[in-house]
N, C-alpha and C positions, 0 to 999 in steps of 0.2 A: 892868408889862405881862406879864411872864412868869408871875406868880402868877395873873393873870386867865385866861391861856391854859390853864394847867394845871387850873384850876378848871372851865373849860368842857369841856376834854377828858375829865376824869374823870367829869363829869356826863353827857356823851354816851355814854361807855363804860358807865356804870351804867344808862342808859336802854336801851341795846341789850341788855345782860345781863339786865335785869329783864324786858324784852319776851320774850326767848328763854326765860327761866325760866318765865314765866307760860304761854307756849305749850306748853312741855315738860310742866309740871305738869298743865295742863289736858288734854293729849292722853294722857299715860301714867299719871299718878297719880290725878287726880280722876275718871277714868273709872269707877273702882270705886264711887264715890259719885255716880252719874249724876243722882240726884234733886237733890242739893245742890251740884253742880259749879259752878254760876254763883255761888252764895253763897260757896263756898269760894274761888273765884277772886277775888271782891271782897275778901275778907279777906286773901288773899295779896298782892293789889295794894296794899291799905292798909298792910300790914306793910312792903312794899318802899319805899313812899313815906316811912314813918316812919324807916326805916333811912337813906335818902339825906338826909332832913332833919337827922338827928342827925349824920351825917358832914359835911354842909355846915356845920352850926353849929360843929362842932369845928374845921374847917379855917378858917372865918372868924374864930374867936375868936383865932387867932394872927396874923391879918392886921392891918395898920396902916391899913386904909381907913376913911374916916369914915362911909360909908353901908353898914355891914355888915348892918343889919337890913333895909334896902331890897333889897339883893342877895339875902339869904336868902328874903325874901318872894316876890320875882320868881322865883327858882329853884324854890322849892317850888310855886308856882302852875303853872309850866311842867311840872314833874315830875308833878303831880297830873293835869293835862290830858293829857299824853302817856301816862300809865299808865292812867288810868281811862276815857278815851274808848273805846279798843278793848275794854276789859272790859265797859263798859256796852253797847256794840254787840253783843258776844257774849251778854250777859244778855238783851237784847231779842230777839235772834234765837232763842235757846233757849226763851224764854218763849212764842213764837208757833209752836213746832213741835208 
């Protein structure tokens, strides 16, 4: 149970950090490339999802749970949804400006 709790906590911390990082990068760094800021933001979000997928895969490889792949798929799906939905909303908003 403790392993699952730590897994959930570091995934939540990663989601908060990645959301903050995407907002920061978009507000201060990507502003110089205003034409491509939405595309750059999508690439950054994809990179952050790949990083958390890799970290989750590493942490689950040491786990003794039987359903590791199912947990990894569910966690990755949640991470993609929580990361890409705000980015896609930003992309749509900037598209119609």
